[in-house]
Every structure is written in structure tokens, then in C-alpha cells.
C-alpha positions in Angstrom: -35.3 44.3 5.8 -38.1 46.0 7.1 -40.6 46.6 3.3 -43.5 48.6 3.1 -46.1 46.1 1.2 -48.2 48.1 -1.1 -50.5 45.7 -3.2 -30.7 40.9 16.7 -28.2 38.7 17.2 -24.7 37.4 15.9 -21.3 37.7 17.3 -20.6 40.3 19.8 -17.3 42.0 18.3 -15.3 40.5 16.4 -11.9 38.7 17.2 -9.3 41.4 18.1 -7.2 40.2 15.7 -9.8 39.4 12.9 -8.7 41.8 9.9 -12.4 42.5 8.1 -12.3 42.0 4.3 -10.5 44.3 2.0 -9.6 45.2 -0.9 -5.9 44.1 -2.9 -7.4 44.3 -6.5 -5.2 46.9 -7.9 -7.5 47.4 -10.9 -10.6 48.1 -9.4 -11.6 51.2 -10.3 -12.4 52.8 -7.0 -10.3 52.5 -3.7 -10.5 52.9 -0.2 -8.8 53.4 3.2 -9.9 49.8 5.2 -9.6 49.2 8.5 -6.1 47.5 9.4 -6.4 45.5 12.3 -3.8 45.6 15.2 -1.6 43.2 14.0 2.2 42.3 14.3 5.4 40.2 13.4 3.6 36.3 11.5 0.0 37.8 11.9 1.2 40.7 9.8 2.3 38.8 7.1 -0.5 36.3 7.5 -3.1 38.8 7.3 -1.4 39.9 4.2 -1.8 36.5 2.4 -5.2 36.3 3.6 -5.9 39.5 1.6 -3.9 38.6 -1.6 -5.6 35.2 -1.7 -9.4 36.7 -0.7 -9.3 38.5 -4.1 -6.8 36.5 -6.4 -8.4 32.6 -5.8 -12.0 34.2 -5.6 -12.0 33.0 -9.8 -11.0 30.2 -8.4 -14.1 30.1 -6.3 -11.6 29.0 -3.2 -11.3 31.6 -0.5 -9.2 31.8 3.1 -9.8 33.7 5.3 -7.8 34.0 9.0 -10.6 34.1 12.4 -7.3 35.3 14.7 -6.7 31.8 15.3 -6.5 29.6 11.8 -7.0 30.3 8.4 -10.4 29.0 7.4 -11.0 27.4 4.1 -13.7 28.5 2.4 -15.4 27.1 -0.9 -17.0 29.4 -2.3 -19.9 27.9 -5.2 -21.6 29.6 -7.8 -24.9 27.2 -7.7 -26.2 25.0 -5.4 -27.8 22.7 -8.6 -25.3 22.7 -11.7 -28.6 21.2 -13.6 -30.2 24.4 -12.6 -27.3 26.9 -13.3 -25.2 28.6 -15.7 -21.7 27.0 -16.0 -19.9 29.7 -14.8 -20.7 33.2 -13.0 -21.7 35.8 -15.1 -19.9 39.2 -14.7 -22.0 42.1 -14.0 -21.3 45.3 -16.3 -19.5 48.5 -14.0 -21.6 51.2 -14.4 -20.7 54.2 -17.4 -19.0 57.4 -15.5 -22.2 58.6 -16.7 -23.9 56.6 -15.2 -22.0 57.4 -11.7 -22.9 61.0 -12.4 -26.1 59.7 -12.0 -26.2 58.2 -9.4 -24.4 60.5 -7.0 -27.0 63.0 -7.8 -29.9 61.1 -7.2 -27.6 59.8 -3.9 -25.7 61.9 -3.4 -22.8 62.3 -0.1 -24.1 66.1 0.8 -26.1 64.4 3.8 -23.8 61.8 4.5 -21.0 63.4 5.2 -22.2 66.2 7.0 -23.9 63.6 9.3 -21.0 61.1 9.6 -20.4 61.3 13.4 -24.3 61.0 14.4 -25.1 58.5 12.3 -28.2 57.4 14.5 -30.2 60.6 13.3 -30.3 58.6 9.7 -29.8 61.7 7.8 -28.0 60.2 4.4 -29.2 59.9 0.8 -29.3 55.9 0.3 -31.0 55.7 4.3 -33.8 58.4 2.7 -33.8 56.0 -0.2 -33.9 52.4 1.5 -35.6 52.6 4.9 -39.4 51.4 3.9 -38.7 49.5 0.2 -42.1 48.4 -0.9 -39.7 45.1 -3.3 -42.5 46.1 -5.7 -39.7 43.4 -7.8 -40.4 40.5 -5.3 -43.9 41.0 -5.4 -44.0 41.2 -9.7 -42.0 38.1 -9.9 -44.7 36.3 -7.2 -47.3 37.3 -9.1 -45.7 36.3 -12.7 -44.5 32.7 -11.0 -48.2 31.9 -10.2 -49.6 32.9 -13.3 -47.2 31.0 -14.9 -47.3 28.1 -12.4 -49.6 24.9 -13.4 -51.5 23.3 -11.6 -49.6 20.2 -12.5 -46.3 21.5 -12.0 -46.4 22.8 -8.2 -43.2 24.5 -7.5 -41.6 24.4 -3.9 -41.1 27.5 -1.7 -38.8 28.3 1.0 -37.8 31.2 3.5 -35.8 32.1 6.1 -36.0 35.2 8.3 -33.3 35.4 10.2 -34.4 38.3 12.8 -38.2 37.9 12.4 -39.4 39.9 15.2 -42.6 40.3 14.9 -42.9 37.9 12.0 -45.0 40.6 10.3 -43.0 40.3 7.1 -42.1 36.6 7.4 -46.4 35.9 7.1 -46.6 38.0 4.2 -43.5 36.2 2.3 -44.7 33.1 2.7 -48.0 33.9 2.0 -46.4 35.0 -1.4 -44.2 32.1 -1.4 -46.2 29.5 -1.2 -49.7 30.9 -2.4 -51.5 29.6 0.2 -54.3 32.0 1.4 -53.8 30.5 5.2 -51.2 32.8 6.0 -53.3 35.8 6.5 -51.8 38.8 8.6 -54.7 39.9 10.2 -55.0 36.8 11.6 -51.5 36.4 13.0 -51.7 39.9 14.5 -54.9 38.9 16.3 -52.9 36.0 17.6 -49.6 37.9 18.3 -50.8 40.4 20.3 -53.9 37.7 22.0 -56.9 39.3 20.2 -55.5 42.9 20.7 -54.4 42.7 24.5 -50.8 42.5 24.3 -49.3 46.2 23.0 -46.5 45.3 20.4 -43.5 47.6 20.2 -44.1 50.0 17.3 -42.9 48.6 13.8 -40.3 50.9 12.2 -41.7 50.4 8.7 -45.7 50.1 9.9 -45.6 46.3 8.9 -48.2 45.5 11.0 -50.5 48.0 9.6 -49.2 48.0 5.9 -51.8 45.3 3.1 -50.4 41.8 2.6 -49.7 39.6 -0.6 -53.1 39.8 -2.9 -53.6 36.3 -4.0 -55.6 37.8 -6.7 -56.3 34.2 -8.7 -57.5 31.5 -6.6 -55.6 29.2 -8.8 -52.6 30.6 -7.0 -53.5 29.4 -3.6 -52.2 26.7 -1.8 -49.4 26.4 -5.1 -47.0 24.8 -3.5 -45.3 21.1 -3.3 -43.5 22.3 -0.4 -43.7 25.5 1.7 -41.1 26.1 5.1 -40.8 29.1 5.9 -38.2 29.6 8.8 -38.6 32.7 11.4 -35.2 32.2 13.3 -36.1 34.8 16.5 -33.0 35.3 19.1 -35.3 38.1 22.0 -36.2 35.2 24.7 -39.7 37.1 24.6 -40.5 37.7 20.9 -39.7 33.7 20.6 -42.5 32.7 22.7 -44.7 34.7 21.5 -43.9 34.0 17.5 -43.8 30.0 19.0 -47.0 30.4 20.4 -48.9 31.9 17.5 -48.0 29.8 15.1 -49.5 26.5 17.5 -52.4 28.0 17.8 -53.2 28.6 14.1 -51.7 25.6 13.6 -49.4 27.3 11.2 -46.4 24.8 12.6 -48.5 22.3 11.1 -47.7 23.7 7.5 -44.5 24.7 7.6 -44.0 27.8 9.5 -41.3 26.9 11.5 -40.4 29.2 14.7 -36.7 28.9 15.5 -35.7 30.3 19.0 -31.7 31.2 18.2 -29.0 33.0 17.2 -27.4 33.2 14.1 -23.7 34.2 13.6 -20.5 33.5 11.8 -19.9 30.5 14.3 -21.6 28.2 16.1 -22.3 28.4 19.6 -24.2 30.2 22.5 -24.3 33.7 23.3 -26.0 36.2 25.9 -30.0 37.9 24.9 -32.1 40.3 27.0 -34.9 38.8 28.7 -37.1 42.0 29.5 -38.2 43.7 26.7 -41.3 44.4 25.0 -43.0 41.5 22.1 -41.0 42.4 18.8 -38.9 45.3 20.1 -36.7 45.6 16.9 -33.5 48.3 18.9 -32.6 45.3 21.8 -30.2 43.0 21.1 -26.6 41.3 22.6 -25.3 45.0 23.0 -27.6 45.9 25.8 -26.3 42.3 27.9 -23.1 44.9 28.7 -25.9 47.5 29.7 -26.3 45.3 32.9 -29.8 44.1 31.2 -30.9 40.5 33.0 -29.3 38.5 29.8 -29.9 34.2 29.0 -27.7 32.2 26.8 -29.8 31.6 23.6 -28.0 28.8 21.1 -25.3 30.7 18.2 -25.9 28.9 14.8 -23.9 30.1 11.6 -26.4 30.0 8.8 -24.3 27.3 6.9 -24.6 25.0 10.4 -29.0 26.1 10.4 -29.6 25.0 6.4 -27.6 21.7 7.1 -29.8 21.0 10.4 -33.3 22.7 9.3 -33.9 22.8 5.4 -33.9 20.0 3.0 -31.0 19.4 1.3 -32.8 19.3 -2.6 -34.4 22.6 -2.4 -33.5 26.2 -3.4 -33.7 28.6 -0.8 -36.0 31.4 -2.4 -35.6 33.9 -0.3 -33.2 34.9 2.6 -33.9 38.2 5.1 -31.6 39.1 7.6 -32.0 41.6 10.3 -30.0 41.6 12.7 -29.1 44.9 14.5 -25.9 45.6 12.8 -24.9 41.9 12.7 -25.6 41.0 9.3 -22.1 40.8 8.0 -21.4 38.3 10.2 -24.3 36.2 9.7 -24.1 36.3 6.1 -19.9 35.6 5.9 -21.3 32.0 8.4 -23.1 31.1 5.4 -20.5 31.7 2.4 -18.9 27.6 2.3 -23.1 26.2 1.5 -26.2 27.6 2.8 -25.8 31.1 0.2 -25.0 29.5 -2.9 -28.3 27.6 -2.7 -30.2 31.4 -2.3 -31.8 33.3 -5.0 -32.7 36.1 -3.7 -31.8 37.7 0.2 -32.2 41.2 1.8 -29.7 42.5 4.7 -29.3 45.5 6.4 -26.0 47.9 6.7 -26.2 49.8 9.8 -23.5 51.6 11.7 -24.0 49.4 15.1 -22.6 46.0 16.0 -19.9 44.5 13.6 -20.4 46.5 11.1 -19.8 49.9 12.7 -15.5 47.7 11.7 -16.8 46.2 8.3 -16.9 47.9 4.7 -20.1 47.0 2.9 -17.4 47.3 -0.5 -16.0 44.0 1.1 -18.8 42.6 1.4 -20.3 43.7 -2.2 -17.7 42.1 -3.9 -17.5 38.5 -2.3 -21.0 38.1 -3.3 -20.7 39.2 -6.7 -17.9 36.6 -6.5 -20.7 34.0 -6.2 -23.2 35.1 -8.5 -24.7 37.6 -7.4 -25.8 41.1 -8.2 -26.9 43.8 -5.2 -28.9 47.4 -4.9 -30.1 49.8 -2.9 -34.1 49.0 -2.4 -36.2 51.6 -3.2 -40.0 52.8 -3.6 -42.0 54.0 -6.3 -39.5 51.3 -8.4 -36.3 52.7 -7.5 -33.4 50.9 -7.2 -30.0 51.7 -7.5 -27.3 49.2 -8.2 -24.5 49.0 -5.5 -22.8 45.9 -7.8 -20.3 47.5 -9.7 -21.3 51.1 -9.2 -19.6 51.8 -6.3 -19.9 55.6 -4.4 -17.1 56.5 -2.1 -19.9 57.8 0.4 -21.4 54.3 0.9 -18.5 53.6 3.1 -20.1 55.9 5.4 -21.8 53.8 8.1 -25.9 54.3 8.6 -28.8 52.0 8.8 -30.4 51.5 5.3 -31.3 48.7 3.2 -29.7 46.4 0.3 -31.4 43.7 -1.5 -29.4 40.7 -3.6 -30.1 38.8 -6.5 -28.1 35.3 -8.1 -28.0 36.3 -11.5 -27.2 32.5 -11.8 -30.0 30.7 -10.8 -32.2 29.6 -13.7 -35.2 30.3 -11.7 -34.4 33.6 -10.6 -33.5 34.9 -14.1 -36.4 36.9 -14.3 -36.4 38.6 -10.6 -32.7 39.8 -11.9 -33.6 41.0 -14.9 -36.6 42.5 -13.5 -34.0 44.6 -11.2 -32.2 45.3 -13.5 -35.0 46.8 -15.6 -36.1 49.2 -13.1 -32.5 50.3 -12.2 -32.2 51.3 -16.0 -35.7 53.0 -15.0 -34.5 54.5 -12.3 -31.6 56.0 -13.8 -33.7 57.5 -16.7 -35.1 60.0 -14.1 -31.7 61.6 -14.1 -32.0 64.8 -11.9 -35.1 64.7 -11.3 -34.9 62.5 -8.6 -32.8 63.6 -5.9 -32.9 61.2 -2.1 -32.0 64.1 0.2 -32.8 66.3 2.3 -36.1 64.0 2.8 
């Protein structure tokens, strides 16, 4: 997610026989036509069984998915550490008809429907609302966390940025989470541009120029007993620049870890274009089909990456996924173990890549069963809940951002409460707030 701070990867395509998750919950208020894969014979029966198993088993956190070759067993856990979680996944209140009416007024379908055949124009209400969110809910949470943390009770912080790009958001997240002032965006900008000699690709939301997290109290600084930020980037040129910058600043000695890798639903390797400017945001695996010079890049599932690189006894406080249309693939690759450890994460919804054949509702419902509540994150303290508040036009694919919080992680309870209160504040604006024709 590209954040506006105030204070390119995964599978090329799904397997041809792989059916996207489809809702078979007859009690659901909001139904829609789902993509049905081109299957025949026994595979039809197998696919249908998998769809049924997905939702019947969800209450038991035990899911099976067919990946085109075999049934894959997924153990869905509501928590990474039962001692720090609620005993079961709490439920989210469904939006009332009146609340849904307000949301539809604020995020109307008009432009989305009118522009559905040209999604690249980004003409849709939930795109207008979320294209450069300011994430005040997150900044306020960490400010309060630093205020309440005693020097004798230091915390841990782990962040993972998949699709790290220029690293600006990752640097700011490490500064925010660790409380360590050595992580400074201006120093990073000088390092990655080699003192201004290298021109970076333009940032969509101007992260390289926006203000960084304010460590307003010196007592906050270096407020973590353990801090680690994994900056994962698949584009070869960008990954090299990130690695060199982290080494130059010696941040690699302070937990800022750059990994040149792609992320997907499974492990392997995948080609990425070589010739691209540092920090380019619209290039990725799809461009290798267009005759670009490409090299194979190591590819991990999120589960494998976390097992391999993240200490097992700490939660993952902040996960960001920004992979140009393959975000759902990355998240599906973390369903067995990784996501259950995450407190808060962001991803992009898109019309490109695997997203064009996938459905946001499927992912939101699957995440709900794991205890995550998802929102459209906006700016000026506006935020709209998606979980339990689904509207039909959300299934029209446009680029936008989604933020999800683990409502069962005790350490994230105040963040979850804050996000829900901001949603209620947004609803209170009623018809005076309309994100259309912006």
C-alpha cells in the first residue's frame, strides 16, 4: 500500500484447472456470480466438494483447497500464540441496512459501473477513497504504544514489506515500530539516490517527499528489545539498490533486512525484468511476456519465508503486500502458518494479474474466519469496513488499498477498536461525504 504520511510479483497465472474460492454460504445476504473454472468429469465434483469444504470447515479452521493437482490441506489458526489471544475467533457485527445505505452513498457504484471496461483510468469510488491513505489509525496506535511502553518492558517489532519498491514506506514503518531514530527517510533518500545522482521512478503517492513518523518524545527512541524489518523486492535493479543502501547506512546491522525474492502461493523461481529504473512501480512478472530481458528470481510462499527468516517466538506486527496484481496469491501462500501471527496488514486490490480472475469477497470472508476485519483505508480519518458490509459493486475490479486488523490478537485490540471507531465516525458524516467524481 502506498501511504501518505502526515505527522511485483507472485505467480504469473493461476493453474488452468485451479478454481478461485467461491462462496457457497446460503445464509449470505450478498451473493454474486463467481468465476467458475473450465473443469470436466471428476474435476467438477472435486471442485464442488472443495468449495463446500471451504465454508463448512471454516468454523473448525480446517480447510482444503484444490490447486489443480491435488487437495491441499490448510490448517487455519486464529492466533500465533494462544496465550496472547482470545480462545476463539470473535465475530464481526454485520452492517445494518441503514449502515449499508450510508456506505453506498459515500462509496457509490456510479463511476465504478461506468468505467468497469477501462479500469486503468482508476475511476471508481473506492479507488478515490483509498488511493493514498494516510493511515492515521496506525500512527496513532504506535504513538500510544510508545507512550505506554516502559523502558524496562521493551517490545518486539517485526515488519514485512513484500514489494518493497524504493523502501520509503518500509523505512518509515521501521522507524514507527522500533522507535529508533536512526531510521530516517532523508538519509535513506540520499543513500538510494547516491546523493541525488540517480533519478528514482516517480512515486504514486509521493512517499519520498512526505513527512516521516514523528518520534516526538526522546524517551520513545530505540523502544524495542528486538526490531526487524524485511524489505522484500523482486525487481533485480531495485533490490540491488536497496541492499547497497542498507549496507551503506549500516542499517543491515540494526534489523533492516533486504531480500531479493518474489512471493507467491508456493516456492520456486520466476522471471523478472532486468532493465527497469530503480523503484519503478508498474513493472513485474507480466512484462517478461512482452519480450523484456528477464532473469529468474527465487520465489517463496509467505509461509516458507516467515519460517525461514522470521524468529518463531515473535508476532508479525506489520505486513504490507504490494505486488502489482498478485496480492491474493501472496496471502493464500500464508494461510497455513504465517497470517495467524500477523497483527495488521495491507494489500492492494487490482484489475491486473491474478486479481482479474479472483474475488475480493472470497478473500475477505476467508480472512474473517481467521479473525481479521478488513477496511477500505482512506484519509482525513475516513475508513469503511468491508467485512460484514459487502456491497455488490466492490466486485468490479479497480486498483485500491485494503487494510486488515487481527481483532483477536490482544496486542492489537486497541488498534482494532480505533479502526472500528473511525468507521463509525465515517458513517456519521452521512451524505455530506461522497467519494465520487473526485
